[in-house]
N, C-alpha and C positions, 0 to 999 in steps of 0.2 A: 686625913680622910680622903678617900678616892673621889675622883671627879665623877659626876653623874652624867651619863651619856644617853641621848635618844637612841633607842635600840635599832639594830638592823633586823630585817626580815630573814626568814630561813634561807631564802635564795641568795642572801648576801647583799641586798640593796637596802637603802633607807626608805624608799617610797615606791608607790605605784603611779603610773601615768593615768590620767593627766595630772600635772603639777602646776599650780598657779603661784607665781612669785611677784610681789609688789613692793616698790619702794615709796616711802612717804617722807616728806620734810615739812617741818613747821615753818610757816610764813610770818615774818615780822612786818607789821604795817605801822609806819610813822606818819602821823598827820601834822603837817606844818601849820604855822600860824596863819598863813594865807589861804588855807583850805586845801592845798594840794597834798598828795600822799606819796610816800616813798615805800615801795614794797620790795622785800628781798628775802631770800631763803635763810633760815637759821642753820648754819653749817654744823652746829653741835647738837642738833635735835632730830637726826634722821632715824628712820626705822625701816626694817625689811620684814615682810610677812610672807609666809608660805601657807597655802591651803592644800592639804594633803587628803586625798580620798582613798580609802582602802576597801577592798572586797576580798572574800575568800580567805580571810585570816584564820590561821589554825588556832587551836586552844592555846598553844605556847606563845604564838605571836600576840594574840589578844591579851594574854596574861602579862606579857612584857610591857605592852603599852599601858595597861591598867596599873601595873606596879609602879611604873615611872610616874604616872599621874598622881597616884596616892602619895608617893614618897616626896614629891615637891609641893603637895597641897594645892593641886590645880594651878591657878595662875600666880600663886604666891611665890613659889621657889623657882630657881633657875637651873638650867642644865645645858650641856654642850650639844649643839646641833650641827651636824655635818651636811652642808647644803648639797642635795643630790643633783643640782643643776650647775655646779661650779667646780673649779679647780681648787683643791685643798692646799696647794703650794702658793706661797706669796712670792712675788718677783720671779715668776716662772721663766722669764727670758733673760734675767740679769744675775749671773752667778757671782758678781762682785758685791752684791748687797749683803749686809751683815746676817741675814737670815740663813745664808748658805755657809756651811762649814767646808772650807777649801784647804786641802793639804798643801804644805808650804812650797813644794817644788812644781806646782802647777802654775802656768802662765796663761792668763785669760785675756782675750782680745774680742771686744764686741763689734758688731756692725758688719758681719759677714753675710753673704747671700744665704737665704733660707729656702726651704722647699716650697713655701707658699708664694715665692716671687718677691719677697721683701728683703730687708737687710737686718734681720733680727737674730741671726744665728751667732753663736759664740765659738771662737776658736780656742780650743783647750790643748795646750802643749805641755806634755809631761817631760820636763827637763831632767828628771832624776833617773836613777838606775833601779827603781823599784816602783810597783804600782802605786798610784795616788788616787784619792777619792774626793768627790764633791757630793755632799749630802745636805739634806734639810730635814728638820724634825717638825712634826705637826702635833698639836694638842688633841689628838683623837684617841679613841680606845685602841690599845695595842692588839686586842684580840679580834678586831673587826676584819672582814674581808676587804682588802685594798687592791687596787689596780694602779701600778706605776707605769707610765709610758713616756717615751722620749724619742725624738728623731735624731739619728746619728749618721754621719758619713766620715770618711777618712781619706787622706791623700794616698795612703797605701793600706791595703787590707790588713786588719788586725782583729784581735778578739778582746772586747771590753766586757765588763760585768755590770748587770743591773742589781741593785741592792735594796732589800727590804729588811728592816731590823727593829727590834724592841730591846728592852733591857734583858729579856729572857731568851732571845733567840735571834738568829739572822738567817736570811735566805738570799743566796746569790744565784744569778743566772747568766751564763756565758752567752754572748751574742757576737755573731760574725759581722763586723762592720766593713763595708765595702766603699768604693768611690761613689756609689749612688746613695741618695738619701733613702733611708728605711725607718719606719716607726717600729720600735721594739717595745714589747710589753711583758711585764711580769705581774702575776696576781696570785692571791691566796691569803691564808692566815698564818699566824705564828703562835707558838706556844706561850703560855703565861697569861696573866691578867694585869699587865702593866698599863699605866697611863702613858700615852705618847708612842709615836712610831717615827722612824726615819727612813728616808728614801734617797737614792742617788745612783751615781755611776762610778766605776773604778776604771781608770785609764792605765794601760800597760806602759812600761818604761820606754822612754825615747820615742814617743808616738804623738802625732798631732791628730786630734779628733774635732769635728765640727758638731755642735749640739744645738738643738732647737726644740722648743715645745715641751718642756718637762711638765708632767701633770700627774696628780694623784686624785683618785676618786674612790669613794667608799662603796664599791661595787665590783663584780667579778670581771668586767670587761671594760675596754676603753671607749669613751665617747669622743666627740669632736673636741679638738684642742681649744681651750678657753684661756687666753693670756691673762695674767694677773699682774698687778703692781703691789702696793702695800697691803691691799685687802685681798683676802682669799675666802674660801668657803667654810671656814671654821668659825662658829659663833658660840662663844663661851657663856654668854649671858642671856640665853633664850628662855622664853616663857610660853606656856599655853595661854591661849586667848580666852579660855572658858574655865569655869569652876565646876562644871559637871561634865563628865565623860559619858557620852551616849553612844550606844552601838546597837546593831541589829543582828540577831541570830538568824542567818539565812537558811541554815541547815545544821545538822549535827556536826559540831566542830568547825563551822564556817561562820565568820562574823564580818560585818562591814561597819565602817565608821568614817567620820570626817573630822579632821583636826585643823586648827589654825594656830600657827606658831609665830611669835613675834621676837625680834631681837634688835637691840640698838645697832645703828649703822653709822 
């Protein structure tokens, strides 16, 4: 059975602004025999919530939201929600983590100077005689519009490639990497109706490239870089907060509504 995804709008984004996002954690309170109390957060009971307000939805967009709501029976069933305010890649600055697939002839060194004045860039040396890749897969809808962006520079000018792929198709984009940091972007859709999509870079043979700020967003263009660790913006157990979907017909073929979505954090 295919994964159920919260739909994108026609323009290729998940939501409209303003967007409200809130984190909540359950608090444990222990009352001691002497009457004093010990209060601490329960680390296993967090929740993140989004409040999404839409206006000017087309018939097709309203139908997509209503169809999802019906298919999951309101707040009963779950779906995958791609946070429109976050980076969909985990460990965005550490290519040595297991979420990244690294070709065997690449040598990675962390802690290099980055374009934001820190020491979070990764040195990527291709010691082989053929191009080598670093990629990460996300549990998103393969047919969505995605934007993949990354900062790159090199000791000597070279041509690298940005990669977007699914089981049904792949798109690569050649980028000219210079000695100066530049943010490179590739965006669009791929053919097929596959679950999952992969993103990454291809480094030419015998070249050293510096990389920083890998980011994927479910939208047509790149936003500000949002560094991630183990958590990213893919929430596979999301639910609606209401059992009745209400909307307003503002004009012929134009609808507005407000939704609240919750997910374990």
